[in-house]
C-alpha positions as CSV (number, residue, x, y, z in Angstrom):
1,M,0.0,0.0,0.0
2,T,1.5,3.3,-1.1
3,M,1.5,6.0,1.6
4,R,1.2,9.7,1.1
5,K,3.7,12.1,2.5
6,V,2.0,13.8,5.5
7,T,1.2,17.5,5.0
8,F,-0.7,19.9,7.1
9,V,-3.0,22.9,6.4
10,K,-1.4,26.3,6.9
11,D,-4.4,28.4,6.1
12,R,-5.6,30.3,9.1
13,Q,-9.2,30.3,7.9
14,F,-9.3,26.5,8.1
15,Y,-8.5,26.6,11.8
16,C,-11.1,29.3,12.3
17,S,-13.7,27.0,10.7
18,V,-12.6,24.2,13.0
19,L,-13.0,26.3,16.0
20,S,-16.4,27.6,14.9
21,I,-17.7,24.0,14.9
22,M,-15.5,22.6,17.7
23,L,-16.2,25.1,20.4
24,P,-20.0,24.9,20.4
25,V,-19.8,21.1,20.2
26,A,-17.3,20.9,23.0
27,L,-19.3,23.3,25.2
28,Q,-22.4,21.3,24.5
29,Q,-20.7,18.0,25.5
30,A,-19.3,19.7,28.6
31,I,-22.8,20.8,29.6
32,N,-24.2,17.3,28.9
33,M,-21.5,15.7,31.0
34,G,-22.0,18.2,33.7
35,V,-25.6,17.2,33.9
36,N,-24.6,13.5,34.1
37,M,-22.1,14.4,36.8
38,L,-24.7,16.2,38.9
39,D,-27.1,13.2,38.5
40,T,-24.3,10.9,39.7
41,M,-23.5,13.0,42.7
42,M,-27.1,13.5,43.7
43,L,-27.9,9.8,43.4
44,G,-24.6,8.9,45.0
45,S,-25.8,10.4,48.3
46,F,-28.4,7.5,48.4
47,G,-25.8,4.8,48.1
48,E,-24.2,2.6,45.5
49,I,-27.3,0.6,44.6
50,Q,-29.2,3.6,43.1
51,L,-26.0,4.9,41.5
52,S,-25.3,1.6,39.9
53,A,-28.9,1.2,38.8
54,S,-29.1,4.6,37.1
55,S,-25.7,3.9,35.4
56,L,-26.8,0.6,34.0
57,A,-30.2,1.9,33.0
58,N,-28.5,4.7,31.1
59,Q,-26.3,2.2,29.3
60,Y,-29.5,0.8,27.8
61,Y,-30.5,4.4,26.9
62,N,-27.1,4.9,25.4
63,F,-27.7,1.9,23.2
64,F,-30.7,3.8,21.8
65,T,-28.6,6.9,21.2
66,I,-26.0,4.9,19.4
67,F,-28.7,3.8,16.9
68,C,-29.6,7.5,16.6
69,M,-26.0,8.4,16.0
70,G,-25.9,5.7,13.3
71,I,-28.8,7.5,11.6
72,I,-27.1,10.8,12.1
73,G,-23.7,9.5,10.8
74,G,-25.1,8.2,7.5
75,S,-27.3,11.3,7.1
76,S,-24.6,13.8,7.9
77,V,-22.3,12.3,5.2
78,L,-25.0,13.2,2.7
79,A,-26.1,16.5,4.3
80,A,-22.5,17.8,4.5
81,Q,-21.6,16.9,1.0
82,Y,-24.9,18.2,-0.5
83,W,-24.5,21.4,1.5
84,G,-20.9,21.8,0.2
85,A,-22.3,21.3,-3.3
86,G,-25.0,23.9,-2.7
87,D,-27.9,21.5,-3.1
88,R,-30.4,22.6,-0.5
89,D,-33.3,20.4,-1.7
90,R,-31.2,17.3,-1.2
91,V,-30.2,18.5,2.3
92,R,-33.9,19.0,3.2
93,E,-34.7,15.5,1.8
94,T,-31.9,14.2,4.0
95,F,-33.4,15.8,7.1
96,S,-36.9,14.5,6.3
97,M,-35.6,10.9,5.9
98,A,-33.4,11.0,9.1
99,I,-36.3,12.3,11.3
100,R,-38.6,9.6,9.9
101,L,-36.1,6.9,10.6
102,S,-35.5,8.2,14.2
103,L,-39.2,8.3,14.9
104,V,-39.7,4.6,13.9
105,L,-36.6,3.6,16.0
106,S,-37.9,5.7,19.0
107,I,-41.3,4.0,19.0
108,V,-39.8,0.5,19.0
109,F,-37.5,1.4,22.0
110,S,-40.4,3.1,23.9
111,V,-42.7,0.1,23.6
112,L,-40.0,-2.4,24.6
113,T,-39.0,-0.2,27.6
114,L,-42.6,0.1,28.8
115,L,-43.3,-3.6,28.5
116,F,-40.0,-5.1,29.8
117,P,-38.2,-2.8,32.2
118,T,-37.3,-5.5,34.7
119,Q,-36.2,-7.9,32.1
120,I,-34.0,-5.3,30.5
121,M,-32.2,-4.5,33.8
122,A,-31.8,-8.3,34.5
123,I,-29.6,-8.4,31.3
124,Y,-27.1,-6.0,32.9
125,T,-26.9,-7.3,36.5
126,P,-28.0,-10.2,38.7
127,E,-28.4,-8.1,41.8
128,A,-32.1,-7.8,42.7
129,D,-31.9,-4.4,44.4
130,V,-30.2,-2.9,41.4
131,I,-32.7,-4.4,39.0
132,F,-35.6,-3.0,41.1
133,Q,-34.2,0.5,41.2
134,G,-33.2,0.4,37.5
135,A,-36.7,-0.7,36.5
136,R,-38.2,2.3,38.3
137,Y,-35.9,4.5,36.3
138,L,-36.7,2.9,32.9
139,R,-40.5,3.1,33.4
140,I,-40.3,6.8,33.3
141,T,-37.5,7.1,30.6
142,A,-39.7,5.1,28.3
143,F,-41.5,8.3,27.5
144,I,-38.3,10.1,26.5
145,F,-37.3,8.1,23.4
146,I,-39.6,9.8,20.9
147,I,-39.0,13.4,22.0
148,H,-35.2,12.9,22.4
149,G,-34.6,10.7,19.4
150,T,-36.1,13.2,16.9
151,S,-34.7,16.3,18.5
152,L,-31.2,14.7,18.8
153,V,-31.1,13.8,15.1
154,T,-32.4,17.2,14.0
155,A,-30.0,19.2,16.2
156,Q,-27.0,17.1,15.2
157,L,-27.8,17.4,11.5
158,M,-27.9,21.2,11.8
159,R,-24.1,21.0,12.4
160,S,-23.7,19.7,8.8
161,V,-25.2,22.9,7.4
162,G,-23.0,25.3,9.4
163,Q,-25.2,25.7,12.5
164,P,-23.5,24.0,15.4
165,R,-24.7,26.6,17.9
166,L,-28.3,25.2,18.0
167,G,-27.1,22.1,19.9
168,L,-25.3,24.3,22.4
169,V,-28.3,26.6,23.0
170,V,-30.6,23.6,23.4
171,S,-28.1,21.9,25.8
172,I,-28.0,25.1,28.0
173,I,-31.8,25.1,28.2
174,S,-31.7,21.4,29.1
175,F,-29.0,21.8,31.7
176,V,-31.0,24.5,33.6
177,V,-34.2,22.6,33.4
178,N,-32.6,19.3,34.4
179,L,-30.7,20.7,37.3
180,F,-33.8,22.3,38.8
181,A,-36.1,19.3,38.1
182,N,-33.6,16.8,39.5
183,Y,-33.2,18.9,42.7
184,V,-36.9,19.1,43.2
185,F,-37.9,15.5,42.4
186,I,-34.8,13.5,43.7
187,F,-34.8,15.2,47.1
188,G,-38.5,16.2,47.3
189,K,-38.2,20.0,47.5
190,F,-40.9,22.7,47.1
191,G,-43.7,20.3,48.2
192,A,-42.8,17.6,45.6
193,P,-42.5,14.0,46.7
194,R,-39.0,12.6,47.3
195,M,-38.6,10.2,44.4
196,E,-34.8,9.5,44.5
197,I,-33.9,7.5,41.4
198,A,-37.3,8.0,39.8
199,G,-36.9,11.7,40.4
200,A,-33.7,11.6,38.3
201,A,-35.7,10.0,35.5
202,L,-38.5,12.5,35.7
203,G,-36.1,15.4,35.7
204,T,-34.5,14.0,32.5
205,L,-37.9,13.6,30.9
206,I,-38.8,17.2,31.6
207,A,-35.3,18.4,30.3
208,R,-35.7,16.3,27.1
209,L,-39.1,17.8,26.5
210,S,-37.6,21.3,26.7
211,E,-35.0,20.3,24.2
212,F,-37.6,19.0,21.8
213,I,-39.7,22.2,21.9
214,A,-36.6,24.5,21.5
215,T,-35.1,22.4,18.6
216,F,-38.2,22.2,16.5
217,L,-39.3,25.7,17.2
218,Y,-36.0,26.9,15.7
219,V,-35.7,24.5,12.8
220,L,-39.4,24.5,11.6
221,V,-40.2,28.2,12.3
222,L,-37.2,30.5,13.0
223,D,-34.4,29.2,10.8
224,K,-33.8,31.3,7.7
225,R,-30.7,29.5,6.3
226,L,-31.9,26.0,5.5
227,E,-35.6,26.8,5.7
228,F,-36.7,23.3,6.5
229,R,-40.4,23.4,7.2
230,L,-43.2,21.1,8.1
231,K,-44.1,20.6,4.5
232,H,-40.6,19.2,3.8
233,L,-41.0,16.8,6.8
234,L,-44.3,15.5,5.5
235,K,-43.0,14.9,2.0
236,S,-41.6,11.4,1.7
237,P,-38.1,11.2,0.2
238,S,-37.8,9.3,-3.2
239,R,-36.9,5.7,-3.4
240,A,-33.7,6.6,-5.2
241,F,-32.8,8.8,-2.3
242,Y,-33.3,6.0,0.2
243,R,-31.1,3.8,-2.0
244,Q,-28.4,6.4,-1.9
245,Y,-28.7,6.8,1.8
246,F,-28.5,3.1,2.5
247,R,-25.5,2.7,0.2
248,L,-23.5,5.1,2.4
249,G,-25.6,5.2,5.5
250,A,-26.4,1.5,6.1
251,P,-22.7,0.6,6.9
252,V,-22.7,3.5,9.4
253,L,-26.0,2.3,11.0
254,V,-24.7,-1.3,11.2
255,S,-21.3,-0.3,12.6
256,D,-22.8,2.2,15.2
257,S,-25.4,-0.3,16.2
258,L,-22.8,-3.1,16.7
259,L,-20.7,-0.6,18.6
260,G,-23.7,0.2,20.8
261,L,-24.4,-3.4,21.4
262,G,-20.7,-3.9,22.2
263,G,-20.8,-1.1,24.6
264,N,-23.8,-2.7,26.3
265,I,-21.9,-6.0,26.6
266,V,-19.0,-4.1,28.2
267,S,-21.6,-2.8,30.8
268,I,-22.9,-6.4,31.2
269,V,-19.4,-7.7,31.9
270,L,-18.8,-5.0,34.5
271,G,-22.3,-5.4,35.9
272,H,-21.6,-9.1,36.7
273,M,-18.4,-8.1,38.4
274,G,-20.3,-6.3,41.2
275,A,-21.9,-3.0,42.2
276,A,-18.5,-1.6,43.3
277,V,-17.1,-2.0,39.7
278,V,-20.2,-0.5,38.1
279,A,-20.2,2.5,40.4
280,G,-16.4,3.0,39.9
281,N,-16.8,2.9,36.2
282,A,-19.7,5.3,36.2
283,I,-17.5,7.8,38.0
284,C,-14.6,7.2,35.6
285,Q,-16.9,7.6,32.6
286,V,-18.1,11.0,33.8
287,I,-14.5,12.2,34.1
288,D,-13.5,10.6,30.8
289,R,-16.3,12.4,29.0
290,L,-15.6,15.8,30.6
291,C,-11.9,15.5,29.7
292,T,-12.7,14.6,26.1
293,V,-15.2,17.2,25.1
294,V,-12.7,18.9,22.9
295,I,-12.0,15.6,21.2
296,Q,-15.7,15.3,20.4
297,G,-15.7,18.8,19.0
298,V,-12.7,18.0,16.8
299,S,-14.4,14.8,15.6
300,N,-17.5,16.6,14.6
301,A,-15.6,19.4,13.0
302,S,-13.5,17.0,11.0
303,G,-16.5,15.1,9.6
304,I,-18.4,18.2,8.6
305,I,-15.5,20.1,7.1
306,T,-14.3,17.0,5.2
307,G,-17.8,16.4,3.8
308,N,-18.2,20.0,2.8
309,T,-14.8,20.0,1.1
310,I,-15.5,16.8,-0.8
311,G,-18.9,18.1,-1.8
312,A,-17.2,21.2,-3.3
313,G,-15.0,18.9,-5.4
314,K,-11.7,19.7,-3.6
315,K,-10.3,16.2,-3.1
316,E,-6.6,17.2,-2.7
317,L,-7.5,19.7,0.0
318,A,-9.6,17.1,1.8
319,L,-6.6,14.8,1.9
320,I,-4.4,17.5,3.5
321,Q,-7.2,18.5,5.9
322,G,-7.6,14.8,7.0
323,E,-3.9,14.6,7.8
324,T,-4.2,17.8,9.9
325,F,-7.1,16.4,11.9
326,Y,-4.9,13.3,12.5
327,L,-2.3,15.5,14.1
328,L,-4.9,17.3,16.2
329,S,-6.2,14.0,17.5
330,L,-2.7,13.1,18.7
331,I,-2.4,16.5,20.5
332,F,-5.8,16.5,22.2
333,G,-5.5,12.8,23.0
334,G,-2.3,13.5,24.9
335,I,-3.9,16.5,26.7
336,S,-6.9,14.5,27.7
337,A,-4.8,11.7,29.1
338,L,-2.8,14.1,31.3
339,L,-6.1,15.7,32.5
340,I,-7.5,12.4,33.7
341,Y,-4.2,11.4,35.3
342,F,-3.9,14.6,37.4
343,I,-7.6,15.6,37.9
344,G,-9.4,12.2,37.9
345,P,-8.3,10.7,41.2
346,A,-9.1,14.0,43.0
347,T,-12.7,13.8,42.1
348,I,-13.4,10.5,43.8
349,S,-13.6,12.3,47.2
350,I,-16.8,14.1,46.3
351,Y,-18.7,10.8,46.3
352,S,-20.0,8.8,49.3
353,L,-18.3,5.4,48.5
354,E,-17.3,2.3,50.3
355,P,-13.5,1.7,50.7
356,E,-13.6,-1.2,48.2
357,T,-15.3,1.1,45.6
358,V,-12.7,3.8,46.1
359,T,-9.9,1.4,45.4
360,V,-11.5,0.0,42.3
361,T,-12.3,3.5,41.0
362,R,-8.7,4.7,41.5
363,Q,-7.4,1.6,39.5
364,L,-10.0,2.1,36.7
365,M,-9.0,5.8,36.5
366,H,-5.4,4.8,35.7
367,A,-6.7,2.5,32.9
368,Y,-8.7,5.4,31.5
369,V,-5.5,7.4,31.1
370,I,-4.3,4.9,28.5
371,I,-7.7,4.3,26.9
372,V,-8.4,8.0,26.3
373,F,-5.4,8.6,24.1
374,F,-6.4,5.9,21.6
375,Q,-10.0,6.9,22.0
376,A,-9.2,10.4,20.7
377,V,-7.4,9.1,17.6
378,Q,-9.9,6.5,16.6
379,S,-12.8,8.9,17.3
380,V,-11.5,11.6,15.0
381,M,-10.7,9.0,12.3
382,T,-13.9,6.8,12.5
383,K,-16.5,9.4,13.5
384,G,-14.9,12.3,11.7
385,V,-12.5,12.3,8.7
386,L,-13.1,8.8,7.2
387,R,-16.9,9.0,7.7
388,G,-17.0,12.5,6.3
389,G,-15.2,11.1,3.3
390,G,-17.9,8.5,2.8
391,D,-15.6,5.6,3.6
392,T,-18.4,3.9,5.6
393,R,-17.9,0.3,4.4
394,F,-14.2,0.3,5.5
395,L,-15.3,1.7,8.9
396,M,-18.0,-1.0,9.3
397,R,-15.3,-3.7,8.9
398,A,-13.0,-2.0,11.4
399,D,-15.8,-1.7,14.0
400,I,-17.0,-5.2,13.6
401,L,-13.6,-7.0,13.4
402,F,-11.8,-5.4,16.3
403,M,-14.5,-5.0,18.9
404,W,-16.2,-8.3,18.3
405,L,-13.2,-10.5,17.6
406,V,-10.7,-9.0,20.0
407,S,-12.0,-6.7,22.8
408,I,-15.2,-8.3,23.9
409,P,-14.0,-12.0,23.9
410,L,-10.8,-11.0,25.7
411,G,-12.6,-8.8,28.3
412,A,-15.4,-11.3,28.9
413,V,-13.0,-14.2,29.5
414,G,-10.7,-12.1,31.6
415,G,-13.4,-10.4,33.7
416,L,-16.0,-13.3,34.1
417,L,-14.0,-16.5,33.8
418,L,-10.4,-15.6,35.0
419,H,-11.6,-12.9,37.4
420,W,-9.0,-10.4,36.4
421,P,-9.1,-7.0,38.3
422,A,-11.4,-4.4,36.9
423,W,-8.7,-2.2,35.5
424,L,-7.1,-5.0,33.4
425,T,-10.6,-6.1,32.2
426,M,-11.4,-2.6,31.1
427,L,-8.1,-2.3,29.2
428,C,-9.0,-5.5,27.4
429,L,-12.6,-4.3,26.6
430,R,-11.2,-1.2,25.0
431,A,-8.2,-2.8,23.1
432,D,-10.0,-2.2,19.9
433,Y,-9.4,1.6,20.3
434,A,-5.6,1.1,19.8
435,I,-6.0,-1.4,16.9
436,K,-8.5,0.8,15.1
437,S,-6.3,3.9,15.6
438,I,-3.4,2.2,13.8
439,W,-5.6,0.7,11.0
440,C,-7.5,3.9,10.3
441,I,-4.3,6.0,10.2
442,R,-3.0,3.6,7.5
443,R,-6.2,4.1,5.6
444,L,-6.0,7.9,5.9
445,L,-2.4,8.0,4.5
446,S,-3.4,5.7,1.6
447,G,-5.7,8.4,0.2
448,K,-8.3,5.8,-0.8
449,W,-11.0,6.9,1.6
450,I,-12.8,9.6,-0.4
451,H,-16.2,8.8,-1.9
452,D,-18.2,11.8,-3.3
453,A,-22.0,11.2,-2.8
454,S,-23.0,14.6,-4.0
455,H,-22.1,13.9,-7.6
456,E,-23.7,10.5,-7.9
457,P,-25.5,10.2,-11.3
458,E,-28.4,8.2,-9.6
459,L,-29.8,11.4,-8.0
460,S,-28.9,13.9,-10.7
């Protein structure tokens, strides 16, 4: 395989464009993680059972959001490239299709959660108390899927048309609403009943409803740039358009769905290692996500800018931009690892934990220092540059092979059969990050990852 000589963008305007997307996304992620951290701290005051239950219940909810991200990933490839080509009609058609798909998905998850909350929790843990508390949480969150799924897909796609600030504004509204509602219903303030873990679920429901209203009020009524209106949503996309989407988008949906399922298996493995491990990992995940908000911003920016550049027909520039994003992933991955190493252990003292849980959490935090570096590189490559270039079939193979043939078997055997310590099990469960990083970098430097959807003759 012939490798390109690595070159980097020197144009100041490029970095301004990156910052214009990266900063709102990073701030949005920071706010979202701040909400999760507050939830964790509030429920942590009631003991490790409720903390573990909410963490595992949210892993199931995260499985749903992974499906949504699969819809977004495939749609954003089309939206970004069509926007770069100046084809607004195709962009609106992409929005309509993505929202319809998310609505169908949301209904399925909502019905399953309403009917089988206890059975769902039993998949994650054998502990009866954790199952009971988690089922309380799920019964309320069953009503969230439809309002959050459609608003999440819509707000994320607006980034592809140069409007990343919508997600930030919506997240600020959600943060304020969620903070107040959690305080009221978890602890029973201002005359409300003390609901504890059910109060956290209710607070989340109210916050997601505020997101839904704010998102669609802006997109369907106030926005003057894309001008996507209800009539566009009600108009069904053509069969040819669906074929085009599933050609590029189906691999994204498959790979993200399998990643989501794999992430749930990771939670199942940890759930069967005890409540102390689940609680410790929940704390580590909050710190990990807070320390990687910039990486999420770079990943989003890389996918959108790459898609826009390819849609504009500038292949050589896209290659140079991709190599620049690779360098940025190395830099921010190193910074994130240092942040977790120095800041992570200090945060443990704010939780009310048993001594065993404190020890497990400290050990897991050190494992996350290693994990986060490779997480940064593979995130920018798989969710950003290569996906923005339409290289979705290659990414599907990477996601399936390394997680399902290496990480999950190794982690499951080590954690459940050989009873390895939690930190070693976690390193095994995330080994695919390192392998994917190397594999995707080779793909990037080969220059074979660009596929221009906006000039397909099928839709011309």
